[in-house]
TIGU-933576 format. One line per field, with one value per residue (C-alpha): y, z negated, x negated. Coordinates in Angstrom, 3 decimals. Example, Ala and Ser with C-alpha at 12.3 -4.5 7.8 and 13.67 -1.06 7.14 Angstrom:
REM residues 2
py [-4.500:-1.060]
pz [-7.800:-7.140]
px [-12.300:-13.670]
***
This chain:
REM residues 400
py [-137.058:-136.517:-134.550:-132.006:-131.100:-130.436:-133.814:-133.881:-130.435:-132.244:-134.831:-134.479:-134.337:-137.790:-139.267:-141.596:-142.206:-140.551:-141.261:-141.606:-141.989:-142.893:-142.776:-140.268:-142.808:-144.456:-141.048:-140.081:-143.249:-142.247:-138.545:-138.811:-139.080:-135.582:-132.206:-129.914:-127.569:-127.356:-125.754:-122.264:-121.433:-118.587:-120.628:-121.649:-118.956:-118.686:-116.429:-113.371:-112.267:-111.740:-114.581:-116.830:-117.709:-120.440:-123.664:-126.729:-129.888:-131.783:-129.357:-129.894:-133.693:-133.822:-132.630:-135.699:-137.568:-136.853:-136.465:-136.673:-133.670:-135.823:-138.382:-138.614:-138.382:-135.122:-133.673:-134.559:-132.590:-129.510:-129.706:-130.145:-127.147:-124.922:-125.735:-125.354:-121.904:-120.643:-122.090:-120.542:-117.172:-117.673:-118.092:-120.233:-122.601:-122.143:-118.389:-118.206:-120.081:-120.328:-120.246:-121.369:-119.605:-120.631:-118.096:-115.622:-113.413:-110.676:-113.173:-113.551:-109.783:-109.298:-112.178:-110.614:-107.067:-108.052:-110.566:-109.003:-105.284:-104.623:-102.161:-99.698:-100.212:-97.677:-98.965:-96.870:-97.864:-96.852:-96.710:-96.485:-98.584:-100.324:-103.062:-100.571:-98.886:-102.273:-102.557:-99.144:-100.367:-103.419:-101.159:-98.960:-101.908:-103.335:-99.877:-100.141:-96.776:-96.005:-93.345:-93.400:-92.027:-91.987:-91.816:-91.979:-95.413:-94.683:-93.441:-95.358:-94.525:-92.009:-93.504:-90.126:-89.327:-92.719:-92.095:-88.634:-89.998:-92.607:-89.972:-87.657:-90.316:-92.605:-94.221:-96.170:-99.884:-101.435:-100.420:-102.116:-101.914:-103.888:-105.444:-105.925:-103.453:-105.038:-101.966:-100.646:-103.375:-101.373:-103.198:-101.403:-101.456:-103.502:-104.061:-100.303:-99.643:-102.414:-101.095:-97.580:-98.902:-100.928:-98.093:-95.423:-97.532:-100.990:-102.147:-101.370:-104.428:-104.510:-106.120:-106.893:-107.817:-110.130:-111.550:-111.181:-111.398:-114.296:-117.255:-115.125:-112.212:-112.864:-112.026:-112.819:-112.940:-113.159:-109.498:-109.810:-106.626:-108.314:-109.446:-110.829:-111.200:-112.591:-114.408:-116.915:-120.251:-118.942:-116.460:-116.959:-120.420:-121.336:-123.261:-122.862:-120.567:-121.642:-120.405:-117.678:-117.964:-115.717:-116.173:-114.714:-114.158:-116.330:-113.715:-111.082:-113.522:-114.413:-110.761:-109.997:-113.048:-111.002:-109.056:-110.117:-111.487:-109.395:-112.368:-116.083:-117.670:-115.327:-115.650:-116.060:-116.980:-119.728:-121.053:-121.188:-122.892:-125.610:-126.222:-126.549:-128.758:-131.371:-130.179:-129.625:-126.678:-125.416:-125.457:-127.388:-127.006:-126.726:-130.234:-130.293:-126.859:-127.893:-131.054:-129.070:-126.519:-129.241:-130.198:-126.536:-126.198:-129.240:-127.662:-124.408:-126.329:-127.802:-124.445:-122.622:-119.231:-117.452:-119.433:-118.490:-114.845:-114.934:-116.478:-113.898:-111.103:-112.398:-112.710:-109.081:-107.802:-109.587:-108.318:-104.678:-104.667:-106.263:-104.015:-100.911:-102.130:-102.344:-98.737:-99.249:-97.322:-98.419:-96.459:-96.852:-95.548:-98.344:-98.341:-98.938:-101.853:-105.109:-108.712:-109.513:-107.391:-104.379:-101.578:-100.263:-97.031:-97.151:-95.741:-92.217:-93.264:-92.922:-96.505:-98.134:-99.610:-101.633:-103.723:-104.835:-105.313:-107.477:-109.530:-110.174:-111.456:-113.650:-115.144:-116.159:-117.810:-114.977:-113.324:-110.034:-107.730:-104.412:-101.251:-100.511:-96.905:-94.340:-91.519:-93.287:-95.359:-98.572:-102.311:-104.800:-107.915:-110.404:-112.319:-114.827:-118.341:-121.337:-119.218:-118.882:-116.670:-118.548:-117.744:-114.060:-114.128:-115.859:-113.066:-110.428:-112.162:-112.459:-108.708:-107.956]
pz [-22.420:-24.844:-23.435:-26.232:-25.101:-21.522:-20.254:-16.561:-15.965:-15.724:-13.201:-9.446:-7.756:-7.720:-10.337:-12.550:-15.442:-18.682:-20.406:-24.124:-26.420:-23.545:-24.181:-22.038:-20.015:-18.790:-18.164:-15.882:-13.824:-13.024:-12.522:-8.808:-9.848:-11.320:-9.705:-9.709:-12.117:-13.999:-12.134:-13.530:-15.261:-17.418:-20.515:-19.070:-16.552:-14.398:-16.374:-14.639:-17.892:-19.262:-21.762:-22.899:-19.249:-16.830:-17.324:-15.121:-15.738:-16.396:-19.208:-20.690:-20.403:-22.674:-25.574:-25.485:-27.746:-31.356:-32.556:-35.948:-36.739:-38.439:-35.653:-34.063:-30.581:-31.464:-33.045:-29.839:-27.832:-30.015:-29.426:-25.690:-25.502:-27.432:-25.070:-21.952:-23.032:-23.318:-19.910:-18.384:-19.659:-17.866:-21.242:-22.509:-25.255:-27.099:-27.350:-27.571:-29.407:-29.279:-32.482:-32.307:-34.656:-35.270:-34.322:-31.525:-29.817:-32.398:-35.085:-33.204:-32.934:-36.624:-37.519:-35.565:-36.870:-40.492:-40.625:-38.719:-39.548:-42.936:-45.538:-44.358:-40.696:-38.389:-35.586:-32.424:-30.495:-26.864:-26.247:-23.122:-24.133:-26.852:-27.472:-28.161:-30.618:-32.210:-32.997:-34.595:-36.763:-37.837:-38.776:-40.852:-42.701:-43.578:-44.422:-41.859:-41.087:-37.464:-34.817:-31.458:-27.955:-26.444:-22.831:-21.086:-20.034:-16.384:-17.020:-17.080:-19.973:-19.014:-19.362:-19.935:-22.782:-24.356:-24.136:-25.657:-28.580:-29.286:-29.183:-31.508:-34.098:-34.948:-37.726:-35.161:-35.669:-33.313:-30.165:-29.148:-25.930:-24.098:-20.763:-19.191:-20.845:-20.091:-21.366:-17.819:-15.999:-15.728:-15.813:-17.748:-16.657:-19.488:-17.626:-17.273:-20.877:-22.170:-20.230:-21.619:-25.176:-24.960:-23.207:-25.745:-28.916:-28.429:-31.966:-31.673:-31.252:-28.265:-28.975:-26.109:-26.156:-23.108:-24.044:-20.709:-18.438:-19.453:-17.157:-14.493:-13.954:-13.688:-16.953:-17.489:-20.615:-18.600:-18.963:-22.753:-23.340:-24.927:-28.520:-29.127:-27.070:-27.890:-25.786:-26.391:-25.260:-23.494:-21.001:-17.806:-18.749:-18.597:-21.833:-24.378:-27.436:-30.695:-31.012:-30.086:-29.750:-30.270:-28.091:-29.918:-29.391:-32.133:-33.159:-33.566:-35.484:-37.893:-38.306:-39.486:-41.758:-44.815:-44.372:-46.869:-45.240:-45.903:-45.565:-46.370:-43.353:-40.796:-42.108:-38.823:-40.382:-42.563:-39.595:-37.615:-40.417:-40.799:-37.058:-36.898:-39.994:-39.196:-36.093:-38.092:-38.884:-42.447:-42.211:-40.057:-36.380:-33.570:-32.281:-29.349:-28.180:-28.256:-26.229:-23.727:-23.509:-22.660:-19.698:-18.707:-18.645:-16.382:-13.994:-14.006:-13.172:-10.131:-8.978:-9.973:-11.657:-8.334:-6.844:-9.714:-9.473:-5.737:-6.361:-8.998:-6.743:-3.833:-6.097:-7.170:-3.616:-2.297:-5.268:-4.921:-1.156:-1.477:-4.315:-2.385:0.549:-1.866:-2.948:-6.217:-7.045:-9.233:-12.318:-11.529:-8.398:-5.949:-6.698:-10.406:-9.977:-11.543:-10.757:-14.176:-14.501:-12.702:-14.180:-11.906:-12.371:-12.634:-9.501:-9.932:-9.030:-11.118:-10.349:-11.684:-15.171:-16.378:-18.875:-16.135:-13.719:-16.263:-17.092:-13.434:-12.802:-15.896:-14.648:-11.523:-13.559:-13.509:-16.594:-16.329:-19.052:-20.353:-20.322:-23.118:-22.203:-24.164:-21.634:-18.655:-17.762:-16.126:-16.387:-15.879:-13.771:-14.451:-11.675:-13.720:-14.930:-12.892:-10.271:-6.610:-3.620:-2.854:-6.378:-5.857:-2.579:-4.338:-6.915:-4.176:-2.280:-5.456:-6.090:-2.732]
px [-12.787:-9.963:-7.047:-7.246:-10.783:-9.829:-8.699:-7.956:-9.484:-12.812:-11.614:-11.535:-8.112:-6.488:-8.773:-6.784:-9.138:-10.127:-13.397:-12.937:-15.913:-18.243:-21.947:-23.770:-25.766:-22.552:-21.031:-23.924:-23.383:-19.803:-20.451:-19.627:-15.978:-16.136:-15.807:-18.818:-17.074:-13.806:-10.922:-10.354:-7.092:-5.840:-6.754:-10.127:-11.113:-14.193:-16.535:-17.955:-19.574:-23.114:-22.756:-21.334:-21.197:-20.219:-22.189:-22.609:-20.655:-23.886:-24.735:-21.264:-21.567:-24.612:-22.448:-20.194:-22.591:-23.537:-27.124:-28.775:-30.933:-33.611:-33.918:-37.351:-35.837:-34.091:-37.236:-39.088:-36.511:-37.085:-40.835:-40.340:-37.996:-40.409:-43.251:-41.105:-39.942:-43.510:-44.403:-41.265:-42.500:-45.819:-47.484:-50.347:-49.102:-52.400:-51.735:-47.923:-45.212:-41.422:-39.397:-35.778:-33.373:-29.765:-27.109:-26.447:-29.003:-28.481:-29.548:-32.837:-33.321:-32.577:-34.872:-37.735:-37.287:-36.671:-39.535:-42.423:-42.307:-43.961:-42.628:-45.270:-44.341:-42.745:-40.524:-40.098:-36.942:-36.411:-32.659:-30.528:-27.543:-25.564:-28.128:-30.891:-28.527:-27.902:-31.620:-31.386:-28.496:-30.516:-33.430:-31.119:-29.590:-33.010:-34.342:-37.090:-38.664:-37.892:-37.530:-35.770:-36.173:-32.717:-31.568:-28.221:-27.010:-27.806:-31.353:-34.626:-36.958:-39.639:-43.139:-44.785:-42.395:-43.103:-46.856:-46.442:-44.428:-47.111:-49.864:-47.954:-47.126:-50.068:-47.995:-45.921:-46.581:-44.024:-42.128:-38.863:-36.855:-34.167:-35.188:-31.748:-29.384:-26.006:-24.167:-24.619:-26.573:-29.803:-33.161:-35.896:-39.539:-41.029:-44.284:-44.794:-43.746:-46.000:-48.980:-48.466:-48.236:-51.446:-53.275:-52.337:-52.028:-53.581:-52.765:-49.039:-46.800:-44.456:-41.054:-38.671:-34.997:-34.946:-31.574:-29.839:-32.872:-35.133:-34.639:-32.979:-35.348:-39.115:-40.883:-44.556:-46.703:-49.923:-50.895:-50.706:-48.707:-45.671:-46.174:-42.674:-39.531:-36.104:-33.524:-30.739:-29.358:-26.273:-27.685:-29.707:-30.989:-27.284:-26.897:-24.107:-24.007:-25.595:-29.162:-31.590:-35.338:-38.334:-41.400:-44.381:-48.050:-49.539:-52.100:-49.365:-47.173:-49.983:-50.902:-47.363:-47.184:-48.077:-44.839:-42.214:-39.080:-35.999:-33.613:-33.567:-31.917:-33.519:-37.087:-38.950:-42.285:-40.824:-38.855:-42.113:-44.018:-41.378:-41.124:-44.912:-45.073:-42.422:-40.566:-37.385:-35.139:-34.867:-31.080:-28.597:-29.511:-26.924:-27.654:-25.239:-26.333:-29.993:-29.383:-27.317:-30.119:-32.619:-30.411:-30.059:-33.857:-34.106:-31.616:-33.579:-36.753:-35.004:-33.639:-36.883:-36.971:-37.412:-34.525:-32.247:-33.245:-32.510:-29.070:-28.204:-29.437:-27.356:-24.298:-24.708:-25.245:-22.145:-20.119:-21.154:-20.645:-17.226:-16.094:-17.113:-15.047:-12.112:-12.680:-14.602:-17.778:-20.690:-21.717:-25.421:-27.090:-27.891:-31.645:-30.943:-28.532:-29.700:-28.694:-27.196:-24.066:-22.594:-20.498:-17.741:-15.810:-12.037:-10.382:-9.023:-5.518:-2.369:-1.306:-4.498:-4.278:-7.255:-5.274:-2.867:-5.772:-7.637:-4.547:-3.693:-7.202:-7.014:-3.767:-5.685:-8.431:-10.991:-12.504:-14.399:-15.768:-14.416:-16.510:-19.015:-19.914:-17.936:-18.344:-16.736:-13.687:-14.768:-15.342:-18.156:-18.572:-21.347:-23.104:-25.104:-24.373:-23.269:-21.520:-22.367:-21.681:-18.457:-17.235:-17.969:-16.059:-13.148:-13.102:-13.115:-10.344:-8.275:-8.605:-7.001]
***
């Protein structure tokens, strides 16, 4: 590993070798010489964030080799990933498909909204945070007719109000909501929302932003209420940034195929057609990110989805308990706290300064997230990624 890419940070204490230009098979054979994870420093801190997040060393190692995007072996990896994603979502590969789209999670959301909602469509967005508002912004930019039902960041959407809105407006064609709203850390009841939608308006499509939940919080396609959901490579599956993906019910995808795409590069239908035709991307794919994601999926299979959820939940419980002992309070009530990220209120003390607090933690190799809620003063700490209870306890001890 070249020094400019991290050098000895990847080596265990006392190791006296660097690996330069090694192929990955040889690298795996010497992996016992490596630490489980890089030592955190101010320049390379331990990430307590909702993504990009901390990844395993074995995920990082896969990116030490280059890959051609037209190679048969790489195309086979893409196919394998697409199938595994559907299975991970409890879906039947004959009924659902996964479409990989270059770019961040927002690229995936914009691809879905701009490609599947027809000019005559009417999008109903349920909002209780910044990422719901982001969907509203996308709809405005693409001139998609839409309406919103808005709640405070610490409120769950009301199922009766959703049902009433659907009954009052039969022109609604699609409903969108965020599963894990990392603005606050709240988890929305997508199963309940989906059931209401299909009960009141069976032909309405249900679109879910599962960016920060899929792979870490159980999500099932078995009941058939979700038509499309979006996530990305650098969240709970614990890969690195570079692509998002849309998991779609094939019948819903084909039904929306007559809609004219509003963009070239984010045309979801054309991306799907090309992936089905030859297994290739229309434009340059993030090869290293895709190979790293394949490894991340393997590691999730070993841990299991339930095991990962349990680890994240334990991380969050230890964090909240420890922070409360230090005098910090959560923004959300305890019954609304999710396992992904927690928002804490700034202490009402004249000596507390968040910028200093953040910087001091960074100097000790810990990165947290600033607040995203305009009405409060606070900060956020993520509990997902390749971090464990001992890391949470290290963070708590450092704060003392």
